[in-house]
C-alpha positions in Angstrom: -0.4 -1.2 9.1 -0.3 1.2 12.1 -3.2 3.6 12.5 -0.8 6.5 13.3 2.7 7.6 12.7 5.4 9.8 14.3 5.6 13.2 12.5 7.9 16.2 12.8 5.6 19.3 12.9 6.9 22.8 12.5 4.9 25.3 14.6 7.3 28.3 14.1 10.9 29.4 14.1 12.9 26.9 16.2 9.7 25.1 17.2 9.6 21.5 15.9 7.5 19.0 17.8 7.3 15.2 17.4 3.6 14.1 17.3 1.6 11.1 16.5 -0.6 11.8 13.5 -3.4 9.6 12.0 -2.5 7.8 8.8 -4.9 9.1 6.1 -7.3 6.7 4.4 -6.9 6.7 0.6 -9.9 7.6 -1.5 -11.1 6.4 -4.8 -8.2 6.3 -7.3 -5.6 6.8 -4.6 -3.2 4.5 -2.8 -1.3 4.4 0.5 2.4 4.1 0.5 4.1 2.6 3.6 7.0 5.0 4.3 10.3 3.4 5.1 12.5 6.4 5.4 12.1 10.2 5.5 14.8 12.8 5.1 15.0 16.4 6.1 16.4 18.7 3.3 17.6 22.2 3.1 14.2 23.8 2.6 13.0 22.1 5.9 16.0 23.5 7.7 15.3 27.0 6.3 11.6 26.8 7.4 12.8 25.8 10.9 15.4 28.6 11.2 13.6 31.4 9.4 9.9 30.4 9.3 9.7 31.2 5.6 11.1 30.7 2.2 10.7 33.6 -0.2 7.1 34.9 0.0 5.8 31.7 1.7 5.5 32.1 5.5 4.6 29.3 7.8 1.4 30.5 9.5 0.0 27.1 10.7 1.6 23.8 11.7 3.4 22.1 8.8 4.6 18.5 8.6 8.3 18.4 7.6 10.1 15.8 5.6 9.2 15.4 2.0 12.2 13.3 0.9 10.7 9.8 1.3 11.1 6.2 0.2 8.4 3.6 0.7 6.5 0.6 -0.5 3.2 0.5 -2.3 
């Protein structure tokens, strides 16, 4: 498996950057899922266009895309 992967990182309103990020190493009692597909949903778009949802404000870089499918 690759040691890094391409990630969409939100830095602020209208500021998304594609970056290579290191694949984390699983610890005891954890497993690593090989991600096949990632989707961007409405909350990701809202963070991108507004920098916040409700009381949560993006203050540091945030990885987008939590709608995933993969293989264990």
